[in-house]
ZATOR-565340 format. One line per 5 residues: their letters; for each residue x, y, z of C-alpha. Coordinates in steps of 0.1 Angstrom, whole numbers, plus 5000, padded with zeros to 4 digits. Layout:
A	X,Y,Z | ...
REM end
This chain:
MSEKG	7781,0705,5143 | 7744,0704,5152 | 7725,0677,5170 | 7695,0669,5148 | 7669,0644,5157
HLIRH	7635,0638,5171 | 7620,0619,5200 | 7601,0588,5188 | 7588,0577,5221 | 7590,0584,5259
YSDPD	7572,0566,5286 | 7574,0559,5323 | 7537,0551,5329 | 7528,0515,5320 | 7492,0524,5311
QYPQD	7504,0547,5283 | 7522,0520,5263 | 7511,0486,5278 | 7522,0465,5249 | 7557,0482,5246
RESEE	7568,0474,5281 | 7596,0449,5282 | 7591,0439,5319 | 7573,0445,5351 | 7601,0469,5361
DDLFD	7599,0490,5330 | 7576,0516,5346 | 7602,0523,5373 | 7624,0540,5346 | 7622,0567,5320
HYTLR	7626,0552,5285 | 7635,0574,5255 | 7638,0564,5219 | 7652,0590,5195 | 7661,0590,5158
ATKGQ	7689,0611,5142 | 7678,0629,5111 | 7693,0623,5076 | 7712,0655,5079 | 7729,0647,5112
SPVRI	7766,0654,5112 | 7787,0629,5133 | 7785,0640,5169 | 7792,0624,5203 | 7762,0607,5217
DKFLA	7763,0625,5250 | 7760,0659,5232 | 7733,0645,5210 | 7713,0633,5240 | 7719,0664,5261
NLLPF	7706,0686,5232 | 7675,0666,5226 | 7668,0658,5263 | 7675,0692,5279 | 7656,0683,5311
TTRSK	7681,0656,5320 | 7718,0660,5332 | 7751,0650,5317 | 7758,0630,5348 | 7727,0609,5343
IKTAS	7736,0603,5307 | 7771,0593,5317 | 7758,0568,5343 | 7734,0553,5317 | 7764,0548,5294
QTGSI	7785,0532,5321 | 7758,0506,5328 | 7751,0498,5292 | 7717,0516,5292 | 7724,0535,5260
TVNGK	7720,0516,5228 | 7723,0526,5191 | 7705,0504,5166 | 7702,0477,5194 | 7738,0477,5205
SVKLS	7753,0493,5237 | 7777,0522,5230 | 7802,0544,5249 | 7799,0581,5252 | 7825,0586,5225
YKVQP	7803,0570,5199 | 7795,0594,5170 | 7758,0595,5161 | 7752,0590,5124 | 7722,0598,5102
DDVVK	7691,0576,5109 | 7706,0561,5140 | 7680,0549,5165 | 7691,0558,5200 | 7676,0544,5232
IMMPY	7683,0554,5267 | 7669,0541,5300 | 7673,0562,5332 | 7659,0556,5367 | 7626,0575,5372
PPPPR	7630,0597,5404 | 7604,0594,5432 | 7577,0621,5434 | 7590,0651,5453 | 7561,0651,5478
LEPEE	7569,0617,5493 | 7572,0619,5531 | 7593,0594,5551 | 7573,0570,5573 | 7587,0550,5602
IPLDI	7578,0515,5588 | 7598,0485,5600 | 7619,0469,5573 | 7632,0434,5574 | 7667,0441,5560
RYEDD	7688,0410,5553 | 7720,0427,5539 | 7732,0463,5535 | 7763,0482,5524 | 7770,0516,5509
SLIVL	7755,0506,5475 | 7724,0486,5482 | 7700,0469,5506 | 7685,0434,5503 | 7652,0431,5522
HKPAG	7623,0408,5527 | 7589,0423,5518 | 7559,0410,5537 | 7525,0403,5523 | 7502,0433,5522
MVCHP	7529,0459,5515 | 7527,0479,5483 | 7561,0487,5468 | 7555,0523,5458 | 7528,0549,5458
AFGHR	7500,0545,5433 | 7463,0552,5431 | 7447,0541,5463 | 7481,0537,5480 | 7494,0571,5489
SGTLV	7511,0561,5522 | 7525,0531,5540 | 7544,0518,5510 | 7579,0503,5509 | 7592,0535,5494
HGLLW	7579,0555,5523 | 7597,0532,5547 | 7629,0533,5526 | 7629,0571,5528 | 7627,0570,5566
HFDQL	7655,0544,5567 | 7678,0564,5544 | 7672,0596,5565 | 7684,0577,5596 | 7717,0566,5579
PQPKG	7748,0586,5590 | 7764,0607,5562 | 7798,0625,5561 | 7795,0661,5572 | 7789,0686,5544
EEKSL	7782,0658,5518 | 7752,0664,5497 | 7725,0639,5505 | 7724,0613,5477 | 7705,0584,5492
RPGLV	7671,0577,5477 | 7647,0548,5475 | 7660,0532,5444 | 7636,0505,5434 | 7649,0484,5405
HRLDK	7622,0457,5406 | 7590,0450,5424 | 7568,0424,5440 | 7530,0424,5439 | 7513,0436,5471
DTTGL	7505,0402,5484 | 7537,0384,5472 | 7564,0379,5498 | 7601,0376,5494 | 7635,0391,5486
MVVAK	7641,0425,5469 | 7672,0445,5463 | 7671,0483,5466 | 7698,0507,5453 | 7713,0534,5475
SEYAM	7731,0554,5448 | 7723,0565,5413 | 7752,0543,5399 | 7740,0513,5418 | 7704,0518,5406
AHLSK	7715,0521,5370 | 7738,0491,5372 | 7712,0469,5389 | 7684,0480,5367 | 7705,0470,5337
QFFDR	7709,0435,5352 | 7672,0431,5357 | 7665,0445,5322 | 7690,0421,5306 | 7678,0392,5329
TSDRT	7713,0385,5342 | 7699,0386,5377 | 7684,0353,5390 | 7651,0349,5410 | 7632,0318,5420
YLALV	7598,0316,5435 | 7578,0291,5455 | 7542,0288,5444 | 7513,0266,5457 | 7489,0259,5429
WGDVK	7456,0242,5424 | 7455,0207,5410 | 7480,0179,5405 | 7505,0193,5380 | 7511,0165,5355
EEEGR	7548,0169,5346 | 7576,0169,5371 | 7591,0200,5354 | 7581,0221,5324 | 7584,0253,5304
IEAHI	7554,0276,5299 | 7557,0299,5269 | 7529,0323,5261 | 7528,0360,5254 | 7515,0382,5282
GRHPR	7495,0414,5276 | 7466,0433,5290 | 7433,0414,5293 | 7411,0425,5263 | 7381,0432,5286
DRKLY	7397,0442,5319 | 7428,0464,5317 | 7436,0458,5354 | 7443,0422,5345 | 7468,0404,5323
DAFPD	7462,0374,5301 | 7482,0348,5282 | 7483,0348,5244 | 7499,0315,5232 | 7496,0324,5196
GSTGK	7517,0356,5201 | 7489,0377,5187 | 7494,0404,5213 | 7515,0412,5244 | 7551,0403,5250
HAVTH	7571,0371,5248 | 7572,0354,5282 | 7587,0321,5295 | 7584,0305,5329 | 7602,0274,5340
YEVLE	7588,0252,5368 | 7596,0220,5387 | 7574,0201,5412 | 7586,0201,5448 | 7557,0185,5467
RFGVL	7523,0170,5458 | 7491,0170,5478 | 7468,0156,5452 | 7445,0186,5451 | 7474,0211,5453
TLIRC	7510,0211,5442 | 7540,0231,5455 | 7563,0241,5427 | 7594,0262,5421 | 7593,0288,5394
KLETG	7622,0305,5376 | 7616,0334,5352 | 7633,0335,5318 | 7615,0368,5312 | 7598,0392,5337
RTHQI	7564,0404,5326 | 7539,0418,5349 | 7520,0391,5368 | 7539,0365,5348 | 7538,0336,5372
RVHLK	7502,0342,5381 | 7491,0345,5345 | 7512,0316,5332 | 7500,0292,5359 | 7464,0301,5353
YLGHP	7470,0295,5316 | 7485,0261,5325 | 7453,0253,5343 | 7468,0256,5378 | 7460,0290,5393
LFGDE	7478,0301,5424 | 7461,0291,5457 | 7444,0321,5472 | 7448,0344,5442 | 7416,0364,5442
TYGGD	7426,0383,5410 | 7430,0352,5389 | 7403,0329,5404 | 7423,0309,5429 | 7405,0320,5461
KVLAG	7378,0293,5459 | 7378,0255,5459 | 7389,0244,5424 | 7398,0208,5430 | 7392,0179,5453
PPHRR	7363,0158,5467 | 7330,0174,5476 | 7327,0160,5511 | 7324,0183,5541 | 7357,0175,5559
YQQMI	7378,0184,5528 | 7358,0215,5521 | 7363,0227,5557 | 7400,0220,5555 | 7404,0240,5524
RNCLA	7384,0269,5538 | 7407,0268,5569 | 7438,0269,5546 | 7424,0299,5526 | 7418,0317,5560
LAPRQ	7454,0310,5571 | 7468,0326,5539 | 7443,0350,5524 | 7465,0359,5495 | 7482,0344,5465
ALHAK	7506,0317,5477 | 7537,0331,5460 | 7570,0337,5476 | 7602,0352,5461 | 7626,0328,5478
TLAFT	7660,0334,5462 | 7677,0364,5446 | 7711,0366,5430 | 7729,0395,5412 | 7763,0411,5406
HPKTG	7774,0438,5430 | 7776,0471,5412 | 7809,0481,5428 | 7828,0449,5436 | 7816,0427,5407
ERLAF	7810,0399,5432 | 7781,0376,5426 | 7757,0379,5456 | 7731,0352,5464 | 7704,0353,5490
DSDIP	7678,0328,5502 | 7648,0332,5525 | 7625,0309,5545 | 7590,0302,5533 | 7567,0327,5551
ADMEA	7547,0315,5582 | 7513,0317,5565 | 7523,0295,5535 | 7541,0271,5558 | 7510,0268,5580
VLEKL	7489,0258,5549 | 7515,0233,5538 | 7515,0217,5573 | 7477,0213,5571 | 7479,0198,5537
RVWRA	7506,0173,5549 | 7484,0162,5578 | 7454,0158,5554 | 7475,0138,5529 | 7488,0115,5557
SF	7453,0108,5569 | 7446,0090,5536
REM end
């Protein structure tokens, strides 16, 4: 038997294929799409992949299969599946961190830890992983240090690594889960990819949101003039399908506190969708929320808003809850976090201002 086929597409850099990304986490993983040729004899899929992806390992292919990360013609398959002519095979594998990363002693706010994973609270101002302009001081650097300090059985090959399976923007606070083994990383990444994990966010937005709850549906893709930004395309002309659900928690007249739940997980989804709705995030410099956008022109109000922007000089977005299935035990784990001090300080000022009227 021979393994015949060709690679249709591979990417791990979101800038290479921005419109093909399924989610904001896609660029944390290697994605391969392959097609078997018309002359392909039936052959096990692990042999097919090992032959066409010689730089990967059988163990990585096995792990991908165990977590449902290998599909043929859109359906998950086991390693025993026999590849047929014209089959389209897709495989997703965690993208390893660059080899030159050096551990840094960065304090981590860890809320839960076992031998498979860590749940932590990310502060504002921390970048999740190295990128242009952020070569040190990232969450990944801190995770490397933390993993290095963990005791390991004598003689056992070191296997812990900073396994990011999702991200938060630099100035977004809140809960994240990090994998401590290759199996846990593949299992968790599949949950985030399939949207079987659950996340809710608190967002303080400009304006008085009209409806008590709602659904925002608009494709999200790169901004046509500034590729560092994303934009909403309600007609579906470009970008990827995106849906955000929201409900109002507290009203301040000029600002509204809402809870958001993602049905999909596109890059900057909440920030872009709320701007599209006409209610950009308070303090969001990137999407125009860092200036006074609503309210009376009188001096007292203007000063109060400037004070609020100074208290929380970032987008007012917090990843409050996180739930997922444990890779080993199958138990559903759920975590909650308090609203961060800077956002709480802004809310208290707004409550005082509201009460004065």
